[in-house]
C-alpha positions as a Markdown table, in Angstrom:
| # | Residue | x | y | z |
|---|---|---|---|---|
| 1 | Met | 4.6 | 1.3 | 7.2 |
| 2 | Asn | 6.6 | -1.0 | 5.0 |
| 3 | Val | 3.4 | -2.3 | 3.4 |
| 4 | Cys | 2.7 | 1.1 | 2.0 |
| 5 | Lys | 6.2 | 2.1 | 0.8 |
| 6 | Phe | 5.7 | 0.9 | -2.8 |
| 7 | Ala | 3.1 | 3.6 | -3.6 |
| 8 | Ile | 5.0 | 6.5 | -2.1 |
| 9 | Asp | 5.9 | 9.3 | -4.7 |
| 10 | Lys | 9.7 | 9.5 | -4.9 |
| 11 | Ser | 9.8 | 12.4 | -7.4 |
| 12 | Gly | 9.4 | 15.1 | -4.7 |
| 13 | Val | 6.8 | 16.9 | -6.8 |
| 14 | Arg | 3.7 | 16.2 | -4.8 |
| 15 | Ser | 4.4 | 16.4 | -1.1 |
| 16 | Thr | 1.0 | 14.9 | -0.3 |
| 17 | Trp | 2.0 | 11.7 | -2.1 |
| 18 | Gln | 5.1 | 11.3 | 0.1 |
| 19 | Met | 2.9 | 10.8 | 3.1 |
| 20 | Ile | 0.7 | 8.1 | 4.5 |
| 21 | His | -2.9 | 9.3 | 4.7 |
| 22 | Cys | -4.3 | 7.9 | 8.0 |
| 23 | Gln | -8.0 | 7.5 | 8.8 |
| 24 | Phe | -8.9 | 6.3 | 12.3 |
| 25 | Gly | -11.7 | 3.8 | 12.9 |
| 26 | Glu | -12.9 | 2.1 | 16.0 |
| 27 | Arg | -9.7 | 0.3 | 17.1 |
| 28 | Thr | -8.2 | 0.5 | 13.6 |
| 29 | Ile | -6.1 | 2.8 | 11.4 |
| 30 | Thr | -6.3 | 2.7 | 7.6 |
| 31 | Gly | -3.2 | 4.0 | 5.8 |
| 32 | Thr | -3.4 | 5.0 | 2.1 |
| 33 | Thr | -0.4 | 5.9 | -0.1 |
| 34 | Leu | -0.3 | 6.7 | -3.8 |
| 35 | Asp | 2.1 | 8.0 | -6.4 |
| 36 | Gly | -0.1 | 8.8 | -9.4 |
| 37 | Tyr | 0.1 | 5.3 | -10.9 |
| 38 | Arg | -0.8 | 3.0 | -8.0 |
| 39 | Met | -2.5 | 3.1 | -4.7 |
| 40 | His | -2.0 | 0.9 | -1.6 |
| 41 | Arg | -4.4 | 0.8 | 1.3 |
| 42 | Val | -4.0 | -1.3 | 4.4 |
| 43 | Thr | -6.1 | -1.4 | 7.6 |
| 44 | Val | -4.5 | -2.6 | 10.8 |
| 45 | Pro | -5.5 | -2.8 | 14.5 |
| 46 | Cys | -4.6 | 0.3 | 16.5 |
| 47 | Asp | -5.1 | 1.4 | 20.1 |
| 48 | His | -6.0 | 5.0 | 20.2 |
| 49 | Glu | -8.1 | 7.3 | 22.3 |
| 50 | Gly | -10.6 | 9.8 | 20.8 |
| 51 | Leu | -9.4 | 9.6 | 17.2 |
| 52 | Glu | -12.2 | 7.7 | 15.7 |
| 53 | Gly | -13.4 | 9.5 | 12.5 |
| 54 | Lys | -10.3 | 11.7 | 12.4 |
| 55 | Glu | -7.5 | 11.7 | 9.8 |
| 56 | Cys | -4.0 | 12.9 | 9.5 |
| 57 | Phe | -0.8 | 12.6 | 7.4 |
| 58 | Leu | 2.1 | 10.7 | 8.7 |
| 59 | Pro | 5.5 | 11.3 | 7.0 |
| 60 | Phe | 6.9 | 8.0 | 5.6 |
| 61 | Ile | 10.0 | 6.9 | 7.4 |
| 62 | Lys | 12.3 | 3.9 | 7.4 |
| 63 | Val | 11.3 | 1.7 | 10.3 |
| 64 | Pro | 14.3 | 0.2 | 12.2 |
| 65 | Ser | 14.7 | -3.5 | 11.7 |
| 66 | Lys | 12.9 | -6.0 | 13.9 |
| 67 | Ile | 10.5 | -3.3 | 15.1 |
| 68 | Lys | 6.9 | -4.6 | 15.6 |
| 69 | Tyr | 5.5 | -1.8 | 17.7 |
| 70 | Val | 5.5 | 2.0 | 17.4 |
| 71 | Ile | 4.0 | 4.9 | 19.4 |
| 72 | Val | 3.0 | 7.8 | 17.2 |
| 73 | Glu | 2.3 | 11.2 | 18.7 |
| 74 | Val | 0.9 | 13.9 | 16.4 |
| 75 | Ala | 1.3 | 17.5 | 17.7 |
| 76 | Asp | 0.4 | 20.8 | 16.0 |
| 77 | Glu | 3.7 | 21.1 | 14.1 |
| 78 | Glu | 5.4 | 17.7 | 14.4 |
| 79 | Val | 5.0 | 13.9 | 14.4 |
| 80 | Thr | 7.0 | 11.8 | 16.8 |
| 81 | Tyr | 7.7 | 8.1 | 16.2 |
| 82 | Asp | 8.8 | 6.2 | 19.3 |
| 83 | Phe | 10.1 | 2.8 | 18.5 |
| 84 | Leu | 11.0 | 2.2 | 22.2 |
| 85 | Thr | 14.7 | 1.9 | 21.1 |
| 86 | Glu | 14.8 | 5.3 | 19.4 |
| 87 | Lys | 12.7 | 8.3 | 18.6 |
| 88 | Lys | 12.3 | 10.2 | 15.3 |
| 89 | Val | 10.7 | 13.6 | 15.1 |
| 90 | Leu | 9.5 | 15.0 | 11.8 |
| 91 | Arg | 7.7 | 18.1 | 10.6 |
| 92 | Lys | 3.9 | 17.6 | 10.3 |
| 93 | Tyr | 2.3 | 18.1 | 6.9 |
| 94 | Asn | -1.1 | 19.9 | 6.8 |
| 95 | Gly | -2.7 | 19.5 | 3.4 |
| 96 | Glu | -5.4 | 17.7 | 1.6 |
| 97 | Phe | -5.3 | 14.1 | 0.3 |
| 98 | Pro | -6.8 | 13.6 | -3.2 |
| 99 | Asn | -10.3 | 12.1 | -3.3 |
| 100 | Val | -9.4 | 8.5 | -4.4 |
| 101 | Ser | -12.9 | 7.1 | -4.0 |
| 102 | Asn | -13.8 | 7.9 | -7.6 |
| 103 | Val | -11.0 | 5.6 | -9.0 |
| 104 | Ile | -11.9 | 2.6 | -6.9 |
| 105 | Pro | -14.4 | 0.4 | -8.9 |
| 106 | Lys | -17.8 | 0.2 | -7.2 |
| 107 | Asp | -19.4 | -2.5 | -9.4 |
| 108 | Glu | -18.8 | -6.2 | -8.8 |
| 109 | Pro | -15.7 | -7.7 | -10.4 |
| 110 | Gln | -16.3 | -9.9 | -13.5 |
| 111 | Phe | -14.3 | -12.7 | -11.9 |
| 112 | Glu | -11.7 | -13.3 | -9.2 |
| 113 | Ile | -8.5 | -15.3 | -9.3 |
| 114 | Ser | -6.5 | -16.2 | -6.2 |
| 115 | Ala | -2.7 | -16.5 | -6.5 |
| 116 | Asn | 0.3 | -16.9 | -4.2 |
| 117 | Pro | 1.7 | -13.4 | -3.7 |
| 118 | Lys | 5.3 | -14.7 | -3.6 |
| 119 | Tyr | 4.8 | -16.4 | -7.0 |
| 120 | Leu | 3.3 | -13.1 | -8.4 |
| 121 | Lys | 6.3 | -11.1 | -7.1 |
| 122 | Asp | 8.8 | -13.6 | -8.5 |
| 123 | Ala | 7.1 | -13.4 | -11.9 |
| 124 | Met | 7.1 | -9.6 | -11.9 |
| 125 | Asp | 10.7 | -9.4 | -10.7 |
| 126 | Ala | 11.8 | -11.4 | -13.8 |
| 127 | Phe | 10.6 | -8.4 | -15.9 |
| 128 | Lys | 11.9 | -5.5 | -13.8 |
| 129 | Asp | 13.8 | -4.2 | -16.8 |
| 130 | Glu | 10.8 | -4.1 | -19.0 |
| 131 | Arg | 8.7 | -0.9 | -19.5 |
| 132 | Phe | 5.5 | -2.9 | -19.0 |
| 133 | Val | 4.0 | -6.4 | -18.9 |
| 134 | Thr | 0.6 | -7.7 | -19.8 |
| 135 | Leu | -1.4 | -9.9 | -17.5 |
| 136 | Gln | -3.4 | -12.5 | -19.4 |
| 137 | Phe | -6.4 | -14.2 | -17.7 |
| 138 | Tyr | -8.1 | -17.2 | -19.3 |
| 139 | Gly | -10.5 | -18.1 | -16.5 |
| 140 | Glu | -10.7 | -18.4 | -12.7 |
| 141 | Thr | -9.0 | -21.8 | -12.6 |
| 142 | Lys | -6.7 | -21.5 | -15.6 |
| 143 | Pro | -3.1 | -20.2 | -15.5 |
| 144 | Ile | -2.2 | -16.5 | -15.4 |
| 145 | Ile | 0.3 | -15.4 | -18.0 |
| 146 | Val | 2.7 | -12.5 | -17.3 |
| 147 | Lys | 4.0 | -11.5 | -20.7 |
| 148 | Ser | 6.6 | -9.0 | -21.8 |
| 149 | Pro | 6.5 | -7.1 | -25.2 |
| 150 | Thr | 9.5 | -9.2 | -26.3 |
| 151 | Gly | 7.5 | -12.4 | -25.9 |
| 152 | Asn | 9.1 | -13.6 | -22.7 |
| 153 | Phe | 6.5 | -14.9 | -20.2 |
| 154 | Ala | 5.9 | -16.4 | -16.8 |
| 155 | Leu | 3.0 | -18.7 | -16.0 |
| 156 | Ile | 1.4 | -18.7 | -12.5 |
| 157 | Met | -1.1 | -21.3 | -11.4 |
| 158 | Pro | -4.1 | -19.9 | -9.5 |
| 159 | Ile | -5.0 | -21.2 | -6.0 |
| 160 | Arg | -8.4 | -22.7 | -5.4 |
| 161 | Asn | -9.8 | -21.3 | -2.3 |
| 162 | Lys | -13.1 | -20.7 | -0.6 |
| 163 | Lys | -14.2 | -17.1 | -0.2 |
| 164 | Tyr | -12.3 | -15.6 | 2.6 |
């Protein structure tokens, strides 16, 4: 759940965007969140029975610290999170999730750059008071520049890797 928290709408205007849209696959669950400016999607292993091909909304909640496992029960009117040390029951949301497939590019990327996510986060954190930053790419093996409108910048070296 924590992986999706960054793209949860906090304005309270769009209740659909305060939920995790869950789609069940064969032994997986894919959670998608969005807030109108960004989308986050993650697929994780999941033990479930008879849910393949189904979807639902899960209310976003703060997960107790050090919890690695949760049992989720979805009833007609409520969702129960059982963390084995405590339970939380929330009202179920029944609505429609926006069709996001149209905003995900379908063509091949022009090029790919691999980078250490910690270094990217550190660079972005340095500009948290800025309204925006510009990412400058000079090639697959050349440094990535994160630049603010005031001219301050961070440089991140890409990682050479073989395709996944």
